[in-house]
C-alpha positions in Angstrom: -0.4 33.0 24.8 0.3 33.5 28.5 -1.9 36.1 30.2 1.4 37.8 31.1 3.6 40.0 28.9 7.2 39.0 28.2 10.1 41.3 29.0 10.2 42.8 25.6 6.6 43.7 25.7 6.8 45.1 29.2 9.7 47.3 28.0 7.5 48.6 25.2 4.7 49.5 27.7 7.1 51.1 30.1 8.9 53.3 27.5 5.6 54.3 25.9 4.2 55.4 29.2 7.3 57.3 30.1 7.3 59.2 26.8 3.6 60.0 26.8 3.5 61.1 30.4 6.5 63.4 29.8 5.1 65.1 26.7 1.2 65.0 26.9 -0.9 67.0 29.3 -4.5 68.1 29.5 -3.6 71.8 28.9 -2.7 70.9 25.3 -5.9 68.8 24.8 -8.5 71.3 26.3 -8.3 73.8 23.3 -9.1 70.9 20.9 -12.6 70.6 22.4 -13.6 73.9 20.8 -11.7 73.5 17.5 -13.0 71.4 14.6 -10.7 69.7 12.1 -7.7 69.9 14.5 -5.7 67.3 16.4 -2.9 67.2 18.9 0.1 67.4 16.5 2.6 66.8 19.3 1.1 63.3 19.9 1.0 62.4 16.2 4.6 63.6 15.6 5.7 61.6 18.6 3.9 58.5 17.3 5.8 58.8 14.0 9.1 59.4 15.8 8.7 56.4 18.1 7.8 54.1 15.2 4.3 53.3 16.6 2.8 53.7 13.2 5.0 50.9 11.8 4.8 48.6 14.8 2.3 46.0 13.5 3.1 46.3 9.7 5.4 44.0 7.6 9.1 44.8 7.4 8.9 44.5 3.6 6.9 47.7 3.5 8.7 49.8 6.2 7.1 48.2 9.2 8.6 46.6 12.3 7.0 43.2 11.9 5.5 43.0 15.4 1.9 42.3 16.1 -1.4 43.3 17.6 -0.2 42.6 21.1 2.6 45.2 20.9 0.4 47.8 19.2 -2.2 47.2 21.8 0.3 48.0 24.5 1.0 51.4 22.9 -2.7 52.0 22.5 -3.3 51.2 26.2 -0.8 53.8 27.3 -2.2 56.3 24.7 -5.6 55.8 26.3 -4.2 56.6 29.8 -2.9 60.0 28.6 -5.8 60.8 26.2 -4.0 60.7 22.9 -5.2 63.7 20.9 -5.5 62.0 17.5 -7.3 58.9 16.2 -4.8 58.0 13.4 -2.9 55.3 15.3 -6.1 53.2 15.0 -7.5 54.4 11.7 -4.1 54.2 9.9 -3.6 50.7 11.2 -7.0 49.6 10.0 -6.4 51.0 6.5 -2.9 49.5 6.3 -4.1 46.1 7.4 -6.9 46.1 4.9 -4.4 46.8 2.1 -1.9 44.3 3.5 -4.4 41.5 3.8 -6.5 42.2 0.6 -4.5 44.5 -1.6 -2.4 43.6 -4.7 1.4 43.9 -4.7 1.1 47.2 -6.5 -1.3 48.6 -3.9 0.9 47.5 -1.1 3.9 49.0 -2.6 2.0 52.3 -3.2 0.3 52.8 0.2 2.0 50.7 2.9 5.3 52.6 3.2 3.5 55.9 3.8 1.1 54.4 6.3 4.0 52.7 8.1 5.9 56.0 8.4 2.8 58.0 9.4 3.3 60.4 6.5 0.1 59.0 5.0 -3.0 59.1 7.2 -5.6 56.4 6.6 -9.3 56.2 7.5 -12.0 53.5 7.4 -15.3 54.4 5.9 -17.7 51.5 6.4 -20.6 52.6 8.5 -24.1 53.8 7.5 -25.4 55.9 10.4 -25.4 53.7 13.5 -24.9 50.6 11.5 -21.2 49.7 11.5 -21.5 47.3 8.6 -24.6 47.8 6.5 -26.1 45.1 4.2 -26.4 47.7 1.5 -23.5 50.3 1.7 -24.2 53.9 1.1 -21.4 54.5 -1.5 -21.7 53.2 -5.0 -18.7 51.8 -6.9 -18.8 51.4 -10.7 -16.2 51.6 -13.4 -13.5 52.3 -10.8 -15.4 55.3 -9.5 -17.1 56.1 -6.2 -20.2 58.1 -5.8 -22.3 59.0 -2.7 -22.0 60.2 0.8 -20.8 58.5 4.0 -21.2 60.2 7.3 -19.3 60.3 10.6 -15.9 59.0 9.4 -13.3 59.1 12.2 -10.1 60.8 10.9 -12.1 61.8 7.8 -11.2 65.5 8.0 -7.5 64.9 7.9 -7.0 61.5 6.1 -5.1 61.1 2.8 -6.7 57.8 1.8 -9.8 55.8 2.9 -10.7 52.2 2.7 -14.4 52.2 1.8 -17.1 49.6 2.1 -19.0 50.2 -1.2 -21.9 48.9 -3.2 -20.7 47.2 -6.4 -22.6 45.6 -9.3 -22.5 42.2 -7.7 -22.7 43.2 -4.0 -20.5 44.9 -1.4 -16.8 45.5 -2.3 -13.8 46.9 -0.4 -12.0 49.7 -2.3 -9.2 52.2 -1.5 -9.4 55.8 -2.6 -7.4 59.0 -2.4 -9.2 61.8 -0.6 -7.4 64.8 -2.1 -10.4 65.9 -4.1 -13.2 64.5 -2.0 -15.6 66.9 -0.3 -15.5 66.9 3.5 -18.1 68.1 5.9 -16.4 68.5 9.3 -18.7 67.3 12.1 -18.8 69.4 15.3 -18.9 67.0 18.2 -18.1 66.6 21.9 -14.6 65.1 21.1 -13.3 67.2 18.1 -9.9 65.7 18.3 -11.3 62.5 16.6 -11.4 64.6 13.3 -14.8 63.2 12.3 -16.1 64.3 8.9 -18.7 63.3 6.3 -17.1 62.3 3.0 -18.8 63.2 -0.3 -17.6 61.2 -3.3 -18.4 62.4 -6.8 -16.9 60.3 -9.6 -13.9 59.7 -7.3 -11.2 57.3 -8.7 -10.8 54.2 -6.6 -9.3 50.7 -6.7 -11.0 47.5 -5.6 -9.1 45.3 -3.1 -8.7 41.7 -4.1 -10.9 40.1 -1.4 -11.0 36.3 -1.7 -14.6 35.8 -0.4 -17.4 37.9 0.8 -16.4 41.6 1.2 -18.5 41.8 4.4 -16.4 39.2 6.1 -13.2 41.1 5.1 -14.6 44.3 6.4 -15.7 42.7 9.6 -12.1 41.4 10.1 -10.7 44.9 9.6 -13.3 46.3 12.1 -12.2 43.5 14.6 -8.6 44.4 14.3 -9.3 48.1 14.9 -11.7 47.2 17.8 -8.9 45.3 19.6 -6.7 48.5 19.5 -9.7 50.6 20.5 -10.4 48.2 23.4 -6.8 48.6 24.6 -7.2 52.4 24.5 -10.4 52.2 26.4 -8.8 50.0 29.1 -5.9 52.4 29.5 -8.4 55.3 30.0 -10.4 53.2 32.5 -7.2 52.3 34.4 -6.1 55.9 34.6 -9.5 57.0 35.9 -9.5 54.2 38.5 -6.1 55.4 39.8 -7.3 59.1 39.9 -10.3 58.1 41.9 -8.3 56.0 44.3 -5.7 58.8 44.9 -8.4 61.3 45.5 -10.3 59.0 47.8 -7.3 58.5 50.1 -6.6 62.3 50.4 -10.0 64.0 50.4 -11.4 64.2 53.9 -15.1 64.6 55.0 -16.6 64.2 58.4 -13.2 63.7 60.0 -11.9 60.9 57.8 -10.8 60.3 54.2 -13.7 59.6 51.9 -12.1 56.3 50.9 -13.2 54.9 54.2 -16.9 55.1 53.2 -18.2 51.9 51.7 -20.1 53.8 49.0 -16.7 55.1 47.7 -14.3 52.2 48.3 -16.8 49.7 46.8 -17.0 51.7 43.6 -13.3 51.8 43.3 -13.1 48.0 44.0 -15.7 47.4 41.3 -13.7 49.6 38.8 -10.6 47.5 39.5 -12.5 44.3 38.6 -13.9 45.9 35.4 -10.4 47.1 34.4 -8.8 43.7 35.0 -11.5 41.9 33.1 -11.1 44.3 30.1 -7.3 43.9 30.3 -7.5 40.1 30.2 -9.9 40.2 27.3 -7.7 42.6 25.4 -4.6 40.4 25.8 -6.6 37.3 24.8 -8.1 39.0 21.7 -4.7 40.4 20.5 -3.1 36.9 20.9 -5.9 35.3 18.8 -5.2 37.3 15.6 -5.3 34.8 12.7 -7.3 32.2 14.6 -10.8 31.0 14.0 -12.1 32.6 17.2 -10.5 36.0 16.7 -13.8 37.8 15.8 -15.6 36.6 19.0 -12.5 37.4 21.1 -12.3 40.9 19.6 -16.0 41.4 20.3 -15.6 40.3 24.0 -12.7 42.7 24.4 -14.6 45.6 22.9 -17.7 45.0 25.1 -15.8 44.6 28.3 -13.5 47.6 27.6 -16.5 49.8 26.7 -18.2 49.0 30.0 -15.0 49.6 32.0 -14.3 53.0 30.5 -17.9 54.2 30.6 -18.3 53.1 34.2 -14.9 54.6 35.2 -15.6 57.9 33.6 -19.0 58.2 35.4 -17.8 56.9 38.8 -14.6 58.9 38.9 -16.5 62.2 38.4 -19.0 61.1 41.0 -16.3 60.3 43.6 -14.8 63.8 43.0 -18.1 65.5 43.6 -18.5 69.1 42.4 -14.8 69.5 41.5 -15.1 66.6 39.1 -17.1 68.6 36.6 -14.8 71.6 36.4 -12.8 72.4 33.3 -9.5 72.6 35.3 -9.4 69.1 36.6 -10.1 67.6 33.1 -12.1 64.5 33.9 -14.6 65.5 31.3 -11.9 64.8 28.7 -12.1 61.1 29.6 -15.9 61.2 29.7 -16.0 62.6 26.2 -13.4 60.1 25.0 -15.2 57.2 26.6 -18.4 58.2 24.7 -16.6 58.7 21.4 -14.7 55.4 21.5 -17.9 53.6 22.5 -19.4 54.2 19.0 -16.3 54.0 16.9 -15.8 50.6 15.1 -19.5 49.8 15.9 -21.4 50.2 19.1 -22.1 47.6 21.8 -25.3 46.4 20.2 -23.3 45.6 17.0 -20.7 43.6 18.9 -23.2 41.8 21.0 -24.9 40.6 17.8 -21.5 39.4 16.6 -20.9 37.4 19.8 -24.4 35.9 19.7 -24.1 34.9 16.0 -20.7 33.4 16.5 -21.7 31.3 19.5 -25.0 30.2 17.9 -23.0 29.1 14.9 -20.7 27.1 17.1 -23.6 25.4 18.8 -25.2 24.6 15.4 
């Protein structure tokens, strides 16, 4: 794929940005920091109205039949405006797991609701800091789930979850309704992520028909989600770079704008480089869906986007000085989001290992 978007893709990005900037502001997001189990309902209702939940899902099940590139464009703009709900990513991950590995009956049952956004999905794979453990925490036997899995993004609100479980013959991917599942809401520094611990007790579940090792299937789902997350991180980093630039060319000190000082303008120039590298990696990864190198491309996008967003959040606050840490200016919203996204779908150490293993395999 070309490194440039075509006219249709540019139109998606432009319209998404227009709608989000018109209807999302920090005043609606700030209260969520002190409220557990809540999300920005305005954003999620808008996502459903605009068809973003259906964008990358098949037309046969209520989707729009587009792809990872187009959904990434929406996620990029959502990252710029600090979307107040994680369901665009988590619902997409759950839907793709069912689309790729589910039976016809499972697809017919779950995909239409996930495509419309009326059903919220979550991915429950991790064990602590391990995004994809060798021995999953949750046991699966006789179509029942038992055990506890912690720190599930969207877990406090989700209707269904795709779970990486421990079967009799090894790991297995299953889908389960969460209506009667115990949930322990986690108080965190970014409560709009709706993180919760899920407690399964003899919970009915259905195995997905994975042709091959379940770990490879789970890694593919994580990679799909990571590309969307990387776009969101890049959007946030881009917004922070622009905020820092605009402040640097208006704030004056010692008789001149602070952007004239090398210590400031060099930071902004470095941010520009990080954002563009992350953007290029995101486009490349989204275009490689279905190809042999997709996992490595997704890992590269994830790593570069995490570095860009973390650096932008830190440097933007530094450039603003004392005002940068105030509640009113809202830069801490991006700092909190940068840190939460850095550990969703696996942290940097996890994805570095994926890159090393992939490249070592190629050399061998």
